C-alpha positions in Angstrom: 65.8 101.0 82.6 65.1 97.3 81.7 68.7 96.5 82.3 68.5 98.1 85.7 65.5 96.1 86.8 67.0 93.0 85.3 70.1 93.4 87.5 68.0 94.1 90.6 65.9 91.0 89.9 69.0 88.9 89.4 70.4 90.1 92.7 67.2 89.2 94.5 67.2 85.8 92.9 70.7 85.0 93.9 70.0 86.2 97.4 66.9 84.0 97.7 68.9 81.0 96.5 71.6 81.7 99.0 69.0 81.9 101.8 67.9 78.4 100.8 71.4 76.8 100.8 71.9 74.6 103.9 74.2 76.0 106.5 77.5 74.6 107.7 77.6 72.4 110.8 78.7 73.9 114.1 82.3 73.5 115.2 83.1 70.7 117.6 83.3 71.1 121.4 86.8 71.6 122.7 88.2 71.1 126.2 89.4 74.6 126.5 85.9 75.9 127.2 84.7 74.4 130.4 82.6 77.2 132.0 78.9 77.1 132.2 78.6 80.8 132.8 80.5 83.8 131.6 84.3 83.5 131.7 86.3 86.3 133.3 89.3 86.8 131.0 92.1 88.9 132.5 93.4 91.1 129.8 97.2 90.9 129.9 96.7 89.4 133.3 94.5 92.3 134.5 96.8 95.2 133.7 94.8 97.7 135.8 95.8 95.8 139.0 99.4 94.7 138.3 101.6 95.7 135.3 100.3 93.6 132.4 101.9 90.7 130.6 104.0 89.8 133.6 104.0 86.6 135.7 103.0 88.7 138.7 99.9 90.0 136.9 99.0 86.4 135.8 99.4 85.1 139.4 97.3 87.9 140.8 94.6 87.2 138.2 94.5 83.5 139.2 94.5 84.4 142.9 91.4 86.6 142.6 89.5 84.0 140.6 90.0 84.8 136.9 89.0 82.0 134.5 91.4 82.7 131.7 94.6 84.7 131.2 94.9 86.8 128.0 98.4 87.6 126.9 100.4 88.6 123.8 103.6 87.2 122.5 106.6 88.2 120.4 109.7 86.3 119.3 113.2 87.4 120.3 116.4 87.2 118.2 117.4 84.0 120.0 114.0 82.4 119.2 112.4 82.8 122.6 108.8 83.7 122.9 108.3 86.6 125.4 105.0 87.9 126.9 104.7 91.5 125.6 102.1 93.5 123.7 104.2 95.9 121.7 107.0 95.0 119.2 109.3 97.5 121.0 110.2 97.4 124.7 110.2 101.2 124.9 106.6 101.6 125.8 106.5 99.4 128.8 110.1 99.2 130.1 112.9 101.6 131.0 114.9 100.3 128.0 114.7 100.7 124.2 114.7 98.3 121.2 112.9 96.0 118.9 112.1 92.6 120.5 112.9 90.8 117.3 116.4 92.2 117.4 117.1 91.6 121.0 117.9 88.4 123.0 115.9 87.4 126.1 118.8 88.3 128.4 119.0 91.7 126.7 115.4 92.4 127.3 115.4 91.2 130.8 118.1 93.6 131.9 115.3 96.3 131.9 112.5 96.9 134.4 109.0 96.2 133.1 105.7 97.8 134.2 106.3 101.3 133.0 103.9 103.7 131.3 100.1 103.5 130.7 100.1 100.7 128.1 100.7 98.0 130.7 99.7 99.7 133.9 97.3 102.6 133.3 97.5 105.6 135.5 100.0 104.4 138.1 103.6 103.6 138.8 104.9 100.3 140.0 107.6 100.3 142.6 108.7 96.7 142.6 111.1 95.7 139.8 109.6 93.4 137.2 111.0 91.8 134.1 109.6 90.8 130.7 108.9 87.1 131.1 109.4 84.4 128.6 106.3 82.4 127.8 108.1 79.3 128.9 108.6 80.8 132.4 104.9 81.7 132.6 103.8 78.2 131.6 106.2 76.8 134.3 104.8 79.2 137.0 101.1 78.5 136.2 100.9 75.1 134.5 97.3 74.5 135.3 96.0 77.8 134.0 94.1 78.4 130.7 95.6 81.0 128.3 94.2 83.0 125.5 97.4 83.9 123.5 97.6 86.4 120.8 100.4 86.1 118.2 101.3 89.7 117.6 103.9 89.4 114.7 102.8 89.1 111.0 105.7 86.6 110.4 105.5 82.8 110.7 108.4 81.8 112.9 106.6 83.0 116.1 103.7 80.7 115.2 106.1 77.7 114.9 107.7 78.5 118.2 104.3 78.8 119.9 103.1 75.5 118.6 106.3 73.8 119.8 106.2 75.3 123.2 102.5 74.5 123.8 103.1 70.9 122.8 106.2 70.6 124.9 104.2 71.7 128.0 101.2 69.5 127.0 98.9 72.5 127.2 97.0 72.0 123.9 93.8 71.7 125.9 94.5 74.8 128.0 95.4 77.3 125.2 93.5 79.0 122.5 95.5 81.0 120.0 94.4 84.2 118.3 95.9 86.8 115.9 94.7 89.9 114.1 96.5 88.4 111.0 94.4 85.8 109.4 97.3 84.6 107.3 99.2 83.8 110.5 96.2 81.9 111.9 95.7 79.9 108.8 99.4 78.9 108.9 99.1 78.0 112.5 96.0 75.8 112.0 97.8 73.9 109.2 101.0 73.4 111.1 99.5 72.8 114.6 96.0 71.3 114.1 95.7 70.0 117.7 95.6 73.5 119.2 92.4 75.5 118.8 92.2 79.0 117.4 89.9 82.0 117.4 88.9 83.9 114.3 91.3 86.4 112.6 90.4 90.0 111.6 89.3 89.2 108.0 87.4 86.2 109.2 85.5 88.3 111.8 84.8 90.9 109.1 83.2 88.2 106.9 81.2 86.8 109.8 79.8 90.1 110.8 78.9 91.0 107.2 77.2 87.7 106.6 75.2 88.1 109.8 74.1 91.6 108.8 72.7 90.4 105.5 71.1 87.4 107.1 73.4 84.9 105.4 75.3 83.9 108.5 74.5 80.2 107.9 77.0 80.3 105.0 80.0 81.0 107.3 82.2 77.9 107.6 84.0 78.7 110.8 87.7 77.8 110.9 87.9 78.8 114.6 86.3 78.0 117.9 85.7 81.5 119.2 85.3 85.0 118.2 86.8 88.0 120.0 84.9 91.3 119.4 84.8 94.9 120.7 81.4 96.3 121.5 81.8 98.9 118.7 84.1 99.7 115.9 84.0 103.5 115.7 80.3 104.3 115.5 79.4 100.8 114.1 77.8 98.5 116.7 79.4 95.1 116.3 78.3 93.2 119.3 74.6 92.5 119.0 72.3 89.8 120.4 71.7 88.5 116.9 75.5 88.2 116.2 76.0 86.4 119.5 73.1 84.0 118.8 74.5 83.2 115.4 78.0 82.5 116.7 76.7 80.3 119.5 74.5 78.4 117.0 77.8 77.6 115.2 79.2 76.5 118.6 81.6 79.4 118.7 82.3 81.2 122.0 81.9 84.9 122.0 84.4 87.0 124.0 84.1 90.8 124.1 87.0 93.2 124.7 88.0 95.2 126.6 85.3 95.9 129.1 86.1 97.6 132.4 83.0 99.7 133.3 80.5 98.0 135.6 77.5 99.2 133.5 79.1 97.9 130.3 80.0 94.6 132.1 76.4 94.0 133.0 75.3 95.1 129.5 77.5 92.6 127.6 76.6 89.8 130.0 72.9 90.5 129.3 73.6 90.2 125.6 74.7 86.7 126.3 78.5 86.7 125.6 80.5 83.7 126.8 83.6 85.6 128.0 84.6 89.1 129.0 88.1 90.3 128.4 88.8 93.0 131.0 91.6 95.0 132.7 89.6 94.8 135.9 88.9 91.1 136.5 88.3 92.1 140.2 85.2 94.1 139.2 83.9 91.5 136.8 84.3 88.7 139.3 82.6 90.8 142.0 79.6 91.5 139.7 79.4 87.9 138.7 79.4 86.7 142.2 76.7 89.2 143.5 73.0 89.2 143.1 73.5 91.0 139.7 75.2 87.9 138.4 76.2 86.9 134.9 
């Protein structure tokens, strides 16, 4: 029993000391974030309106007033970055194959915009192709992009760094990935381009916030992208948003399409809303509801 109480006392003492440790300073301001209000971030270019991850979707998102275009990238066999969510083309084209094993010309022989992954609940009559990231940058050179590196491997990170620098878009791109090891590599090899937090980094941040030790989080990224919930666990809370913003990190929530949820997350104080329906988000933002 004495041992038990001794352990409990030691834990409380360590926790008390951790509470007293000075926190890390906030991250620096970056040119990528220039909005005073809530940014509308078109998920895959607004895939509910036009088949996602296409140049046509991105152009439509810009035309209706989206602030940022969110896209995903993979690397082809001939070292070309293409804008696509899945590693296979089967799910969103009328073709079949693994992107990493196909050339760009192979991939672009097929029509894109099929199935619900990139165009939920509808069919698209006009032929579309899987675009290269280079062609998207060329088509919309003044746009801001939130780019997710999908592969776990490092060559796509090198290719993305090189392409962003070639197009001089380092102030218009923020790079993310679920794979923290990929992000860590990207930060080392491409320090002039800002990143968001990876999955393990987000997990640590959420844990520290829950136990009131968020000041001990030394952020390696400039933003955090979160869902409202993970299963039954509420992730997005006013306290977490406040902590992130105190560290000068922007908080973007995904993927929010329902008008009630759009208003709810804006009231929590998020900085950006990643949505398949940028038209609805923009309409709400520009009405008396506002956000």
